[in-house]
C-alpha positions as a Markdown table, in Angstrom:
| # | Residue | x | y | z |
|---|---|---|---|---|
| 1 | Unk | 174.9 | 83.8 | 95.8 |
| 2 | Unk | 173.3 | 80.4 | 96.6 |
| 3 | Unk | 171.9 | 79.0 | 93.3 |
| 4 | Unk | 169.6 | 76.7 | 95.2 |
| 5 | Unk | 167.7 | 79.7 | 96.5 |
| 6 | Unk | 166.8 | 80.6 | 92.9 |
| 7 | Unk | 166.0 | 77.0 | 92.0 |
| 8 | Unk | 163.6 | 76.7 | 94.9 |
| 9 | Unk | 162.0 | 80.1 | 94.2 |
| 10 | Unk | 161.4 | 79.3 | 90.5 |
| 11 | Unk | 159.8 | 76.0 | 91.4 |
| 12 | Unk | 157.5 | 77.6 | 94.0 |
| 13 | Unk | 156.3 | 80.1 | 91.5 |
| 14 | Unk | 155.7 | 77.4 | 88.9 |
| 15 | Unk | 153.8 | 75.1 | 91.3 |
| 16 | Unk | 152.2 | 77.9 | 93.3 |
| 17 | Unk | 152.6 | 75.5 | 96.3 |
| 18 | Unk | 155.1 | 75.3 | 99.1 |
| 19 | Unk | 154.4 | 71.8 | 100.2 |
| 20 | Unk | 154.6 | 70.4 | 96.6 |
| 21 | Unk | 158.0 | 72.2 | 96.1 |
| 22 | Unk | 159.3 | 70.8 | 99.4 |
| 23 | Unk | 158.3 | 67.3 | 98.4 |
| 24 | Unk | 160.0 | 67.6 | 94.9 |
| 25 | Unk | 163.3 | 69.0 | 96.5 |
| 26 | Unk | 163.1 | 66.5 | 99.5 |
| 27 | Unk | 163.0 | 69.5 | 101.9 |
| 28 | Unk | 160.6 | 70.4 | 104.8 |
| 29 | Unk | 158.0 | 73.1 | 104.1 |
| 30 | Unk | 159.6 | 75.4 | 106.7 |
| 31 | Unk | 162.9 | 75.0 | 104.9 |
| 32 | Unk | 161.3 | 76.1 | 101.6 |
| 33 | Unk | 159.6 | 79.1 | 103.4 |
| 34 | Unk | 163.0 | 80.0 | 104.9 |
| 35 | Unk | 164.6 | 80.1 | 101.5 |
| 36 | Unk | 161.9 | 82.4 | 100.1 |
| 37 | Unk | 162.3 | 84.7 | 103.1 |
| 38 | Unk | 166.0 | 84.8 | 102.6 |
| 39 | Unk | 165.5 | 86.1 | 99.1 |
| 40 | Unk | 162.9 | 88.6 | 100.3 |
| 41 | Unk | 165.4 | 89.8 | 103.0 |
| 42 | Unk | 168.1 | 90.0 | 100.4 |
| 43 | Unk | 166.2 | 92.3 | 98.0 |
| 44 | Unk | 164.0 | 94.0 | 100.6 |
| 45 | Unk | 160.7 | 93.3 | 98.8 |
| 46 | Unk | 157.7 | 91.0 | 99.1 |
| 47 | Unk | 158.0 | 88.3 | 96.4 |
| 48 | Unk | 154.9 | 86.1 | 97.0 |
| 49 | Unk | 151.4 | 86.6 | 98.3 |
| 50 | Unk | 148.5 | 84.3 | 98.9 |
| 51 | Unk | 145.5 | 84.2 | 96.5 |
| 52 | Unk | 143.1 | 81.6 | 98.0 |
| 53 | Unk | 145.1 | 78.4 | 98.4 |
| 54 | Unk | 147.7 | 79.4 | 95.8 |
| 55 | Unk | 150.7 | 81.6 | 95.9 |
| 56 | Unk | 151.0 | 84.5 | 93.4 |
| 57 | Unk | 154.0 | 86.6 | 92.5 |
| 58 | Unk | 154.0 | 90.3 | 93.3 |
| 59 | Unk | 155.4 | 92.6 | 90.6 |
| 60 | Unk | 158.8 | 92.3 | 92.2 |
| 61 | Unk | 158.4 | 88.6 | 92.5 |
| 62 | Unk | 157.5 | 88.2 | 88.8 |
| 63 | Unk | 160.6 | 90.2 | 87.9 |
| 64 | Unk | 162.8 | 88.0 | 90.0 |
| 65 | Unk | 161.3 | 84.9 | 88.6 |
| 66 | Unk | 162.2 | 85.9 | 85.0 |
| 67 | Unk | 165.8 | 86.7 | 86.0 |
| 68 | Unk | 166.2 | 83.7 | 88.3 |
| 69 | Unk | 165.3 | 81.4 | 85.3 |
| 70 | Unk | 167.9 | 83.1 | 83.2 |
| 71 | Unk | 170.5 | 82.7 | 86.0 |
| 72 | Unk | 169.8 | 79.0 | 86.2 |
| 73 | Unk | 170.1 | 78.6 | 82.5 |
| 74 | Unk | 173.3 | 80.4 | 82.3 |
| 75 | Unk | 174.8 | 78.3 | 85.1 |
| 76 | Unk | 173.7 | 75.1 | 83.4 |
| 77 | Unk | 175.3 | 76.3 | 80.1 |
| 78 | Unk | 178.5 | 77.2 | 82.0 |
| 79 | Unk | 178.7 | 73.7 | 83.4 |
| 80 | Unk | 178.1 | 72.2 | 80.0 |
| 81 | Unk | 180.7 | 74.4 | 78.4 |
| 82 | Unk | 183.3 | 73.5 | 81.0 |
| 83 | Unk | 182.5 | 69.8 | 80.4 |
| 84 | Unk | 183.2 | 70.3 | 76.7 |
| 85 | Unk | 186.8 | 71.5 | 77.3 |
| 86 | Unk | 187.5 | 68.8 | 79.9 |
| 87 | Unk | 189.1 | 65.5 | 79.1 |
| 88 | Unk | 187.4 | 63.8 | 82.1 |
| 89 | Unk | 184.8 | 61.1 | 81.6 |
| 90 | Unk | 182.6 | 62.9 | 84.1 |
| 91 | Unk | 179.8 | 64.9 | 82.7 |
| 92 | Unk | 176.1 | 65.6 | 82.7 |
| 93 | Unk | 173.2 | 64.6 | 80.6 |
| 94 | Unk | 169.8 | 66.2 | 80.6 |
| 95 | Unk | 167.1 | 64.0 | 79.1 |
| 96 | Unk | 163.4 | 64.7 | 78.4 |
| 97 | Unk | 160.7 | 62.2 | 77.5 |
| 98 | Unk | 157.0 | 62.1 | 76.8 |
| 99 | Unk | 155.0 | 59.9 | 79.1 |
| 100 | Unk | 155.3 | 56.5 | 77.5 |
| 101 | Unk | 159.0 | 56.4 | 76.8 |
| 102 | Unk | 159.7 | 58.3 | 80.0 |
| 103 | Unk | 157.8 | 55.9 | 82.3 |
| 104 | Unk | 158.1 | 52.6 | 80.5 |
| 105 | Unk | 161.2 | 52.5 | 78.3 |
| 106 | Unk | 164.0 | 55.0 | 79.4 |
| 107 | Unk | 164.4 | 53.8 | 83.0 |
| 108 | Unk | 165.8 | 50.5 | 81.7 |
| 109 | Unk | 168.0 | 52.2 | 79.1 |
| 110 | Unk | 169.4 | 54.7 | 81.6 |
| 111 | Unk | 170.2 | 51.9 | 84.0 |
| 112 | Unk | 172.2 | 50.0 | 81.3 |
| 113 | Unk | 173.9 | 53.3 | 80.1 |
| 114 | Unk | 174.9 | 54.2 | 83.7 |
| 115 | Unk | 176.5 | 50.7 | 84.1 |
| 116 | Unk | 178.8 | 51.7 | 81.3 |
| 117 | Unk | 179.2 | 55.4 | 82.2 |
| 118 | Unk | 178.8 | 55.6 | 86.0 |
| 119 | Unk | 180.4 | 59.1 | 86.2 |
| 120 | Unk | 177.9 | 60.8 | 84.0 |
| 121 | Unk | 175.1 | 62.4 | 86.1 |
| 122 | Unk | 171.7 | 62.1 | 84.5 |
| 123 | Unk | 168.5 | 64.0 | 85.1 |
| 124 | Unk | 165.2 | 63.4 | 83.2 |
| 125 | Unk | 162.0 | 65.4 | 82.9 |
| 126 | Unk | 158.7 | 63.9 | 81.7 |
| 127 | Unk | 156.1 | 66.1 | 79.9 |
| 128 | Unk | 154.0 | 65.9 | 76.9 |
| 129 | Unk | 155.6 | 65.6 | 73.4 |
| 130 | Unk | 155.1 | 69.3 | 72.5 |
| 131 | Unk | 156.7 | 70.6 | 75.7 |
| 132 | Unk | 159.7 | 68.3 | 75.4 |
| 133 | Unk | 160.4 | 69.2 | 71.8 |
| 134 | Unk | 160.1 | 72.9 | 72.7 |
| 135 | Unk | 162.6 | 72.5 | 75.5 |
| 136 | Unk | 165.0 | 70.6 | 73.2 |
| 137 | Unk | 164.7 | 73.5 | 70.7 |
| 138 | Unk | 165.6 | 75.9 | 73.5 |
| 139 | Unk | 168.6 | 73.7 | 74.4 |
| 140 | Unk | 167.3 | 73.1 | 77.9 |
| 141 | Unk | 167.3 | 69.4 | 77.2 |
| 142 | Unk | 170.1 | 67.5 | 75.5 |
| 143 | Unk | 168.1 | 64.6 | 74.2 |
| 144 | Unk | 164.4 | 64.0 | 74.0 |
| 145 | Unk | 162.5 | 60.8 | 73.4 |
| 146 | Unk | 159.0 | 61.6 | 72.2 |
| 147 | Unk | 155.9 | 60.0 | 70.8 |
| 148 | Unk | 155.5 | 62.2 | 67.7 |
| 149 | Unk | 157.5 | 64.4 | 65.4 |
| 150 | Unk | 157.1 | 68.2 | 65.5 |
| 151 | Unk | 158.7 | 70.2 | 62.8 |
| 152 | Unk | 161.2 | 72.8 | 64.1 |
| 153 | Unk | 164.2 | 74.4 | 62.5 |
| 154 | Unk | 166.0 | 74.2 | 65.8 |
| 155 | Unk | 166.0 | 70.4 | 66.3 |
| 156 | Unk | 167.0 | 67.3 | 64.4 |
| 157 | Unk | 166.5 | 63.6 | 65.1 |
| 158 | Unk | 165.4 | 60.3 | 63.7 |
| 159 | Unk | 162.6 | 57.7 | 64.1 |
| 160 | Unk | 163.7 | 55.2 | 66.7 |
| 161 | Unk | 161.2 | 52.6 | 67.8 |
| 162 | Unk | 157.8 | 51.4 | 66.6 |
| 163 | Unk | 154.9 | 51.3 | 69.1 |
| 164 | Unk | 151.5 | 49.6 | 68.8 |
| 165 | Unk | 148.3 | 51.3 | 69.8 |
| 166 | Unk | 145.7 | 49.2 | 71.6 |
| 167 | Unk | 142.2 | 49.8 | 72.8 |
| 168 | Unk | 141.5 | 49.6 | 76.5 |
| 169 | Unk | 138.0 | 49.1 | 78.0 |
| 170 | Unk | 136.6 | 48.5 | 81.5 |
| 171 | Unk | 136.6 | 44.8 | 82.5 |
| 172 | Unk | 132.8 | 44.7 | 82.4 |
| 173 | Unk | 132.5 | 46.3 | 78.9 |
| 174 | Unk | 130.8 | 44.4 | 76.1 |
| 175 | Unk | 133.9 | 44.5 | 74.0 |
| 176 | Unk | 135.9 | 42.9 | 76.8 |
| 177 | Unk | 133.5 | 40.0 | 76.8 |
| 178 | Unk | 133.8 | 39.7 | 73.0 |
| 179 | Unk | 137.6 | 39.6 | 73.2 |
| 180 | Unk | 137.4 | 36.7 | 75.6 |
| 181 | Unk | 135.8 | 34.5 | 72.8 |
| 182 | Unk | 137.5 | 35.9 | 69.8 |
| 183 | Unk | 141.0 | 36.7 | 68.6 |
| 184 | Unk | 139.9 | 39.4 | 66.2 |
| 185 | Unk | 140.7 | 43.0 | 66.8 |
| 186 | Unk | 138.2 | 45.8 | 67.0 |
| 187 | Unk | 137.6 | 48.2 | 64.1 |
| 188 | Unk | 137.6 | 51.9 | 64.9 |
| 189 | Unk | 134.3 | 52.4 | 63.0 |
| 190 | Unk | 132.6 | 50.1 | 65.6 |
| 191 | Unk | 133.4 | 52.6 | 68.4 |
| 192 | Unk | 131.6 | 55.7 | 67.3 |
| 193 | Unk | 128.9 | 55.6 | 70.0 |
| 194 | Unk | 131.3 | 54.9 | 72.9 |
| 195 | Unk | 132.4 | 57.4 | 75.5 |
| 196 | Unk | 136.1 | 58.3 | 75.0 |
| 197 | Unk | 139.0 | 59.2 | 77.4 |
| 198 | Unk | 141.7 | 61.1 | 75.6 |
| 199 | Unk | 145.1 | 62.3 | 76.7 |
| 200 | Unk | 145.6 | 66.1 | 76.8 |
| 201 | Unk | 146.4 | 68.1 | 73.7 |
| 202 | Unk | 150.1 | 68.2 | 73.0 |
| 203 | Unk | 150.5 | 64.5 | 74.0 |
| 204 | Unk | 152.0 | 62.2 | 71.4 |
| 205 | Unk | 149.5 | 59.5 | 72.3 |
| 206 | Unk | 146.6 | 61.9 | 71.8 |
| 207 | Unk | 148.0 | 62.9 | 68.3 |
| 208 | Unk | 148.5 | 59.2 | 67.3 |
| 209 | Unk | 144.9 | 58.3 | 68.4 |
| 210 | Unk | 143.5 | 61.2 | 66.5 |
| 211 | Unk | 145.5 | 60.3 | 63.4 |
| 212 | Unk | 144.2 | 56.7 | 63.7 |
| 213 | Unk | 140.6 | 57.9 | 63.9 |
| 214 | Unk | 141.1 | 60.3 | 61.0 |
| 215 | Unk | 142.4 | 57.5 | 58.8 |
| 216 | Unk | 139.0 | 55.9 | 59.3 |
| 217 | Unk | 137.2 | 59.2 | 58.5 |
| 218 | Unk | 136.3 | 59.9 | 62.2 |
| 219 | Unk | 136.8 | 63.4 | 63.5 |
| 220 | Unk | 136.8 | 64.4 | 67.2 |
| 221 | Unk | 133.5 | 66.2 | 66.7 |
| 222 | Unk | 131.8 | 62.9 | 66.0 |
| 223 | Unk | 132.9 | 61.4 | 69.3 |
| 224 | Unk | 131.6 | 61.7 | 72.8 |
| 225 | Unk | 134.9 | 62.8 | 74.5 |
| 226 | Unk | 134.0 | 62.2 | 78.2 |
| 227 | Unk | 137.3 | 63.2 | 79.7 |
| 228 | Unk | 140.7 | 64.6 | 78.8 |
| 229 | Unk | 143.4 | 63.2 | 81.2 |
| 230 | Unk | 146.9 | 64.6 | 81.8 |
| 231 | Unk | 148.8 | 61.3 | 82.1 |
| 232 | Unk | 148.6 | 57.7 | 81.0 |
| 233 | Unk | 147.9 | 56.5 | 84.5 |
| 234 | Unk | 145.0 | 59.0 | 84.7 |
| 235 | Unk | 143.6 | 57.5 | 81.5 |
| 236 | Unk | 143.9 | 54.0 | 82.9 |
| 237 | Unk | 142.2 | 55.0 | 86.2 |
| 238 | Unk | 139.3 | 56.7 | 84.3 |
| 239 | Unk | 138.8 | 53.6 | 82.1 |
| 240 | Unk | 139.0 | 51.3 | 85.1 |
| 241 | Unk | 136.3 | 53.5 | 86.8 |
| 242 | Unk | 134.0 | 52.9 | 83.9 |
| 243 | Unk | 134.1 | 56.4 | 82.4 |
| 244 | Unk | 134.8 | 55.2 | 78.9 |
| 245 | Unk | 137.3 | 53.6 | 76.5 |
| 246 | Unk | 140.7 | 54.8 | 75.2 |
| 247 | Unk | 143.5 | 54.2 | 72.8 |
| 248 | Unk | 147.0 | 53.9 | 74.5 |
| 249 | Unk | 150.4 | 52.5 | 73.9 |
| 250 | Unk | 151.0 | 48.8 | 74.2 |
| 251 | Unk | 153.9 | 49.6 | 76.5 |
| 252 | Unk | 151.5 | 50.8 | 79.2 |
| 253 | Unk | 149.6 | 47.5 | 79.0 |
| 254 | Unk | 152.8 | 45.4 | 79.2 |
| 255 | Unk | 153.6 | 47.0 | 82.6 |
| 256 | Unk | 150.0 | 46.9 | 83.9 |
| 257 | Unk | 149.2 | 45.1 | 87.1 |
| 258 | Unk | 147.2 | 42.0 | 86.3 |
| 259 | Unk | 144.7 | 42.8 | 89.0 |
| 260 | Unk | 143.6 | 46.0 | 87.3 |
| 261 | Unk | 140.0 | 45.8 | 86.0 |
| 262 | Unk | 141.0 | 46.8 | 82.5 |
| 263 | Unk | 141.0 | 44.8 | 79.3 |
| 264 | Unk | 143.2 | 45.5 | 76.3 |
| 265 | Unk | 142.0 | 44.7 | 72.8 |
| 266 | Unk | 144.0 | 44.7 | 69.6 |
| 267 | Unk | 142.9 | 47.1 | 66.9 |
| 268 | Unk | 142.2 | 45.7 | 63.5 |
| 269 | Unk | 143.9 | 48.5 | 61.5 |
| 270 | Unk | 147.3 | 48.8 | 59.8 |
| 271 | Unk | 147.5 | 52.4 | 61.1 |
| 272 | Unk | 147.3 | 51.3 | 64.7 |
| 273 | Unk | 151.0 | 52.0 | 65.0 |
| 274 | Unk | 153.2 | 55.0 | 65.6 |
| 275 | Unk | 156.9 | 55.8 | 66.0 |
| 276 | Unk | 158.9 | 57.1 | 68.9 |
| 277 | Unk | 161.6 | 59.7 | 67.9 |
| 278 | Unk | 164.9 | 60.7 | 69.3 |
| 279 | Unk | 165.4 | 64.5 | 69.0 |
| 280 | Unk | 168.2 | 66.8 | 70.0 |
| 281 | Unk | 169.2 | 70.5 | 69.3 |
| 282 | Unk | 170.6 | 71.3 | 65.9 |
| 283 | Unk | 174.2 | 72.3 | 66.7 |
| 284 | Unk | 177.6 | 71.7 | 65.3 |
| 285 | Unk | 179.2 | 70.2 | 68.5 |
| 286 | Unk | 177.8 | 68.3 | 71.4 |
| 287 | Unk | 179.3 | 67.4 | 74.8 |
| 288 | Unk | 181.0 | 64.0 | 75.1 |
| 289 | Unk | 178.3 | 62.7 | 77.5 |
| 290 | Unk | 175.5 | 63.6 | 75.0 |
| 291 | Unk | 177.4 | 61.9 | 72.1 |
| 292 | Unk | 178.0 | 58.8 | 74.2 |
| 293 | Unk | 174.3 | 58.5 | 75.0 |
| 294 | Unk | 173.2 | 59.0 | 71.4 |
| 295 | Unk | 175.7 | 56.5 | 70.3 |
| 296 | Unk | 174.5 | 54.0 | 72.9 |
| 297 | Unk | 170.8 | 54.1 | 71.9 |
| 298 | Unk | 171.6 | 54.0 | 68.2 |
| 299 | Unk | 173.5 | 50.7 | 68.7 |
| 300 | Unk | 170.9 | 49.0 | 70.9 |
| 301 | Unk | 170.0 | 45.6 | 69.4 |
| 302 | Unk | 167.2 | 45.1 | 71.9 |
| 303 | Unk | 165.3 | 47.5 | 74.0 |
| 304 | Unk | 165.7 | 46.7 | 77.8 |
| 305 | Unk | 162.5 | 46.0 | 79.5 |
| 306 | Unk | 160.6 | 45.1 | 76.4 |
């Protein structure tokens, strides 16, 4: 049985799109179609059917999807178990990260770690904090770096790195002009009548922004939330387009192209900070590759790329 057939099929079901799956797996769309047809020929049933522009599973297709996911998980666990009994320095590491650490911090850390451990293969998924923590709890991910702590009996971890929250506004915004002539930060109570761009629910940045507002007695209901965006880049683009203002991580501003028509303003509030956390499954033993990575990030004196 070719495991890649199952991996391709699972991703097609999740994306509901052949071309997107082909792009993610670096395949042609006909190649993806051929793999799906191979599974249909193997089981003698129709697995997918079109519903408008999207693909939907048939009853048989939904059944195969559930079992295919389990097969992939079992094979991954088998590979991990075999690594645990091996004396080789080769191994695998499955990382997960919320948007800010995943896009702006971890790539530099992974590069440095790979320089030390070149034979460890690493994969990294980026999703919102809640999804990453859930996948760590399910042991699908070895180590997660997230922008908020979520209580779970299945995980453990520690606070790792402090992050500063900043306000971003369009270049033409009145606050941007004020910042040019003053070094003072803005107070959250001065922003009640603004249009807001928020990250989606489940995002660590969203949670941190809401906690900052609540510390000033401001609830979401009091705000004009103009848009909820699914990524930091989408928030930046919406602010740049003049849709409103937002609170984001200072890490995103450090990496921002200077030509973007966005201004960042410090926030005059002691609560305009949050922590990133390192989380991992609660278990007695871990693979050597996981222990090596955890040891490496614990001992970092300076964060690469900062």
